[in-house]
N, C-alpha and C positions, 0 to 999 in steps of 0.2 A: 439425470444430473450426476449419477454415481460414476459415469464414465469420464467426467471432466477432471483430469488430474492436474496437480500443480506441475509447473515446469521442472523437469528433473535433470536436465543436462549439466547443471552446475553442482550436483550433489557430491562430485569428487572434489570440489573446491571448498564447499561449505555445507554444514548441516546444523541447523539451529538446536536440535535436540542434544548435540554433543558439545555445544559451545557454552561453557560455564558462565559467560557474560550475557547470554541470551535470555530474554524473558520466557523463552520456551524450552529452556534447558531441562533435560530429563524426560521429555515427552516420549512416549512409546506408541508405536503404530502397529496396527494389524494389517496384514497384507490384503485381506479381502472382506473383513467384517466392517460394514458401514454402520456407524452408530449416530452420526450427526445428520440433521435434516435441515433443509430450508423449506418451510411450508409443506411438510409431510413428504418431501422428496429427499431420499437419501443422497448424500454426497460421498465422494471418494474418501477413504479413510486417511489419506495423507494430508488432508486439509487440517489446519489447527484452529481450534476455537479460542476466542479471546474474551468471551463474556456475552457476546451478541447471539441472538437466536437465529439471525438471518445473514450475517456477514462473517465469513471465515477468511483465513489467510495462510500464507506460507512465506516465511522469511527465506528468500532464495539465496541471499548473499549479504555478508557484512565484512567491511574492512575497517577496523578500528583505527589504523594508522591514517587512512585517508578520510575517516569520519563519515562514511556513507553506507547505506543499506539499500537493498532492493527487496520489496515486499509485494507478492502477488496476492490479489484479493479475489474472492469468489462469493457470489450470492447476491442478495438484495441489500443495498446500503439504505437503511431506514432510520433516519434521525428523528422523523416525526413520531413514530411509535416506540422505538427502542433506543434512541440516542446512541447509535452505533459509533459516531465520531468520539463520544466520550470514552467508550471501551477501547477504541483504537488508540486514542491519545494516552489515556491513563495506564492501560495494561501493556501496551507495546511501545509506543513512541517515547513516553517519559523514561521508562527503564533504559531504553537505548540511548536517549540523550544523556542520562546519568553516566553512561559508558563512553561518551564523547562523540556520539553520532549526531551530526547536524545537517546532513544531506539525505533526504528521503526520496527514493524513486519508488512510486507505487505503480503497480501494473493493474490496469482496469479492464483487461480483455474479458474477464469472466464476471464483471459486475453487471447484473442483468437489469437492475432498476435502481432508482434513487428517489427517496422521499425527503424533502427538505423540512427543516425546522428553523432553528436559530443558527447564526454563524459564530457564536462566542468561542466555542472550542477551536474552530479553525483559526480565528484571529489570535487566540492565546498560543496555539501551537506555532504559528508563524512568528510571533514575537519571541518565543522561547528558543527557536533555532538560531537566533541572533545572526551570525555571519553565514548561516546556511540557507537552505531552501527546501521546499516540498514540491514535487512534481508528480502528476498522475499521467501515465501513458495510456492511450487507447480506450478512453471512455467513449461510449456510443454518443452520438450527437444529441439525442433526446435527454440523456443523462446530464450532459454538459449544460443544456438549456435549463434543467431543473436546478443545478448548482448555481447558475447565474441568477436565478430568482432571489437568492439570498447573498449574492455577491461573493461567493467562495473563491472565484478566480482572482479576487484581490489579494488572497492569501496563499493560494495553491495554484501553481501553473498547470493548465490542462488543455488549453486551446491550441489552435494552429497545428504546427508540425507534430506536437506532442499527442494529438488526437489520432494520428495515423502513423505510428512509429513501429518499424520492423525491428524490435529490440532483440529478438531471438538470434539475429545474425551476428551479435557482438558478444565478446567476453564481458564479464562484469566491469572490468576496468575500462574497456572501450565504451561501454554503455555510459559509465560515469562521465567520460570525456565528452561524449556526444550531448548528453543532457546538460552537463555543466556549461558547455559553450552556448547552448540555447538560453540557459538561465542568465548568463552574463549579459548576452544581448538584450534579453528581456528587462533585466534590472537597470542596465545602462540607458535604455530608452524610456524607462519609467512607465512601461505599458502594462504594469500589473495592476 
């Protein structure tokens, strides 16, 4: 797992460690020393911890004027044992919402498993973004099925085109337009 790196092609556009408005401002990274683990497997040192012992992330891009961010996730999303959604919402999403972010694009390519619990934090986050939305791209089908057991897709878009999305071919702005057009269709059809 230590070879799975966060997406780095946008680092010339944005780095959360140098963004004074970011909840990850001031983080320092080692080039090769792995210190974080997911179940005793070391992960790449560029991933950021948010309070969870199994789910890590990287804020890939933020545009405060357009009110959106792109966050890549890595590890096991375990709400059952560790309440990972609480950490994601309280330690990352809420500080970003305080800075005007209301559109969240989460990248799930490296989410390896999900264990459901309650959906309260998902519902709360959905309600707090008001005119915005939350979308997760590229979750594995078995992970989506687990999210469906507690009705998370009622609050966070993750199905259909979003589950097989070639996001790396876009710039951050282009990705926002693509996902936003899908979200507008979804919201106008009331299929959430």
